C-alpha positions in Angstrom: 0.0 0.0 0.0 1.4 3.4 -1.0 1.4 6.6 1.1 -1.9 8.1 1.9 -3.1 11.0 -0.3 -1.6 14.3 0.8 -4.0 17.2 1.4 -3.5 20.3 -0.7 -1.1 22.7 1.0 0.5 20.5 3.6 3.8 20.1 5.4 4.8 16.4 6.0 6.8 15.9 9.2 8.8 12.7 8.9 10.4 10.9 11.9 13.9 9.7 11.1 15.8 6.8 12.7 17.6 7.2 16.0 20.6 5.1 15.1 19.5 2.2 12.9 18.6 3.0 9.4 16.3 -0.1 9.4 13.9 1.8 11.6 12.8 4.2 8.8 9.3 3.3 7.7 8.2 2.3 4.2 5.8 5.2 4.2 8.5 7.7 5.1 10.7 6.4 2.3 7.9 6.7 -0.3 7.1 10.3 0.8 10.7 11.3 0.7 11.0 9.9 -2.8 7.9 11.8 -3.9 8.7 15.1 -2.2 9.7 18.1 -4.3 11.6 19.7 -1.3 13.2 18.2 1.8 13.8 20.5 4.7 16.5 19.4 7.2 18.5 20.9 10.1 21.9 20.3 8.6 22.8 19.8 5.0 25.3 17.0 5.7 23.0 15.0 8.0 20.0 15.3 5.6 22.1 14.4 2.5 23.6 11.4 4.3 20.1 10.1 5.2 18.8 10.6 1.7 21.8 8.9 0.2 21.5 5.9 2.6 17.9 5.5 1.3 19.0 5.7 -2.3 17.3 9.1 -2.8 19.2 11.6 -4.9 18.7 14.9 -6.7 16.3 16.4 -4.1 16.0 20.1 -3.5 17.3 20.5 0.0 16.4 23.5 2.3 17.6 24.2 5.8 15.7 25.0 9.0 17.6 25.3 12.3 18.0 27.5 15.4 19.8 30.1 13.3 16.9 30.5 10.7 15.4 33.9 10.7 11.7 34.6 10.7 11.6 35.6 7.1 13.4 32.4 6.1 10.8 30.3 8.0 8.0 32.2 6.2 9.6 31.5 2.8 9.7 27.7 3.7 6.0 27.8 4.6 5.2 29.4 1.2 6.8 26.5 -0.6 4.1 24.2 0.9 1.5 26.1 -1.1 2.7 24.8 -4.4 5.1 22.0 -3.8 5.2 18.7 -1.8 7.4 19.5 1.2 8.9 17.0 3.7 10.4 18.1 7.0 13.0 15.9 8.6 15.3 16.3 11.6 18.8 14.9 12.3 17.2 12.0 14.2 13.8 11.5 15.8 10.6 13.4 15.3 10.6 16.9 13.8 8.6 19.7 15.4 9.2 18.3 19.0 12.2 19.8 20.8 13.6 21.2 17.6 13.2 24.2 15.2 10.5 22.4 13.2 7.9 23.8 15.6 8.4 27.3 14.2 7.6 26.1 10.7 4.6 24.2 11.9 3.3 27.3 13.6 4.0 29.5 10.5 2.2 27.0 8.3 -0.8 27.0 10.5 -1.0 30.8 10.5 -1.1 30.6 6.7 -3.8 27.9 6.5 -1.3 25.1 5.7 -1.9 21.8 7.5 0.9 19.7 9.0 0.8 15.9 8.5 2.8 13.7 11.0 4.6 10.7 9.6 5.5 8.8 12.8 8.5 6.6 13.4 11.3 5.9 15.9 11.1 7.7 19.3 13.7 7.7 22.1 10.9 8.7 24.5 8.9 5.6 23.6 12.0 3.5 23.8 12.7 4.6 27.4 9.1 4.2 28.5 8.9 0.7 27.0 11.9 -0.6 29.0 11.0 1.2 32.2 9.1 -1.6 33.8 7.2 1.0 35.8 3.8 2.6 35.7 4.4 5.5 33.4 0.8 6.5 32.7 1.7 9.9 34.1 5.1 11.7 33.7 6.5 15.1 33.1 8.6 15.6 29.9 11.0 18.4 30.9 13.4 17.7 28.0 16.5 19.9 27.8 17.4 21.9 30.9 18.8 25.5 30.5 22.5 25.5 29.7 23.3 28.5 31.9 24.4 27.4 35.4 22.0 29.4 37.6 18.9 28.8 35.5 19.9 25.1 35.3 20.2 24.8 39.1 16.8 26.6 39.5 15.2 24.2 37.1 16.6 21.2 39.0 15.4 22.6 42.3 11.9 23.0 40.9 11.8 19.3 40.0 12.2 18.4 43.6 8.5 19.2 44.1 7.4 17.0 41.2 5.6 13.8 42.1 5.7 12.3 38.7 8.6 10.7 36.9 10.5 13.5 35.0 12.0 12.8 31.6 15.2 14.6 30.8 17.6 14.7 27.9 20.6 16.7 26.6 23.5 16.6 24.2 26.0 13.8 24.5 28.7 16.0 25.9 26.5 17.1 28.8 25.7 13.5 29.9 28.4 13.6 32.7 27.4 17.1 33.8 23.7 16.2 34.1 24.4 12.9 36.0 26.7 14.8 38.4 24.0 17.4 39.0 21.3 14.7 39.7 23.7 13.0 42.1 24.2 16.2 44.0 20.6 17.4 44.1 18.7 14.0 44.2 21.3 11.4 45.5 18.6 8.9 46.7 16.3 9.2 43.7 16.1 6.3 41.3 17.1 7.1 37.7 16.5 5.1 34.5 19.1 6.0 31.9 18.9 4.9 28.2 21.9 5.5 26.0 22.3 5.1 22.2 19.0 3.4 21.6 18.9 1.2 18.5 22.7 1.2 18.2 25.2 -1.5 19.0 26.3 0.5 22.1 22.7 0.7 23.4 22.7 0.5 27.2 19.9 0.9 29.8 20.9 1.4 33.5 18.6 1.8 36.5 20.4 3.0 39.7 20.4 5.6 42.4 21.4 9.0 41.1 24.4 9.0 43.4 25.7 5.9 41.8 25.4 6.8 38.1 28.4 9.1 37.7 30.8 6.3 38.6 28.8 3.7 36.5 28.8 5.8 33.4 32.2 7.5 33.8 33.2 9.9 31.0 31.1 8.2 28.3 29.6 10.4 25.7 26.3 9.1 24.3 22.9 10.1 23.0 20.7 9.7 26.0 17.3 10.2 27.6 16.5 9.4 31.3 13.7 9.3 33.8 14.1 10.7 37.2 11.7 9.0 39.6 10.0 10.9 42.4 11.3 10.5 46.0 8.2 8.6 47.0 9.3 5.6 44.8 12.7 5.1 46.6 11.2 2.5 49.0 9.4 0.6 46.3 12.6 0.3 44.3 14.6 -1.2 47.2 12.6 -4.4 46.9 12.9 -4.8 43.1 16.3 -3.3 42.3 19.0 -3.5 45.0 21.4 -4.0 42.1 21.9 -1.9 39.0 20.3 -3.4 35.9 21.3 -3.2 32.3 19.0 -3.9 29.4 21.9 -4.6 27.1 22.8 -8.3 27.1 25.3 -8.2 29.9 26.6 -4.9 28.6 27.9 -2.6 31.2 28.4 1.2 30.7 32.0 2.0 29.8 34.1 4.3 31.9 36.7 4.7 29.3 38.3 8.1 28.7 36.3 10.7 26.6 35.9 10.1 22.9 34.4 13.2 21.4 32.5 12.0 18.5 28.9 11.5 17.3 26.8 8.5 18.4 28.8 5.4 18.0 28.1 2.9 15.3 26.2 5.2 13.0 23.1 4.1 11.2 23.3 0.4 10.5 20.3 -1.5 9.2 19.8 -4.6 11.3 22.7 -3.7 13.7 20.9 -5.3 16.6 20.2 -8.6 14.8 16.5 -8.0 15.0 15.5 -9.1 11.6 12.3 -11.1 11.6 12.1 -14.9 11.0 12.1 -15.7 7.3 13.6 -12.4 6.3 17.1 -11.6 5.3 18.8 -8.9 7.3 18.5 -5.5 5.8 21.5 -4.2 4.0 23.9 -2.1 6.1 23.6 1.6 5.6 26.0 3.9 7.4 24.4 7.0 8.7 25.5 9.3 11.6 22.6 10.9 13.5 22.7 14.3 15.0 21.3 15.5 18.3 18.7 13.1 19.7 15.1 14.1 19.6 12.4 12.4 21.5 
C-alpha cells in the first residue's frame, strides 16, 4: 500500500531513525521519494540520510535554530505549491527542535501539518522502564546557563511524577553529576544510544550513576523517579540493571564523537524470521530528539 493522499497545501513531518537505518518506515521512504523539497536541520545530515535511502537529486532547504523569521516564512510558502517533507537529524521533527516554528508558521497561513510517525527515544525509554508511566513530566532539555539550570533542578524536587530529561552527549556527565548532587537517593532510569550496537539501559540511584557511566559520551534520555518511589525500588532493584545483554556502561576516557556505530540496518540482529537482514547503511545521526 502506498502513502496516503496528501491534502493540498501540507507540510509532512517525517520521523527519522535514532541510530539504525532499518527503523525508517516504508511510508517515510515513499514520501521522501515523492517530495519536491526536503527540509533538514543540517545539509550534511540530511544528505547522508537521503543517500542511505537511495534518494538523490532532491532540492534541500535548511531550518535550524539560526533560521530567521523571514526564512521560516519562505519555507512555509513552498508548501502552497510543492510537496514538502520536513526531517530532523534524528527522531521526530517539530518536537524539541526548530521544526515547531515552521509548523506554527504554516498553521498561520492555513497550511496543514501531517505527521509521519517513526522511531522515538521517549517511547524506547518508557517501554523498557518496567514502571507505571501513565503519568510523567517531559522536561526535556534543561537550561545551559548554570544558575537557570540549578533553579530548574530545584523546581523538579516538588514534582511527584517521573521526570523525563535529555541533553546533548557531551552534557551527559554534567547532568548525572547534578542529579547525584541534588537528588542522591532518587532512582534514575538511563537509556543511551537506543537502536545502536552500544545501546545501554541502566537503573540505579542518582548518586551511583556518575561512577557507573564515567566519561562516556552518548545520545541519551533518562527518567528521574520521584522520591516517593525510593522505598518501592529497594525491593525490586537493589542492584543496577542493564537492558543490554550483559553490557555494562563503559568508563573509558572521553571520545568526542557523534553517536557510535552510525546508522546500521539490522545492527541489533533483530530481523524477523524468514527475512534476510536489511543491507547495512551507514548514517551518523545528529542530536537526539524524543
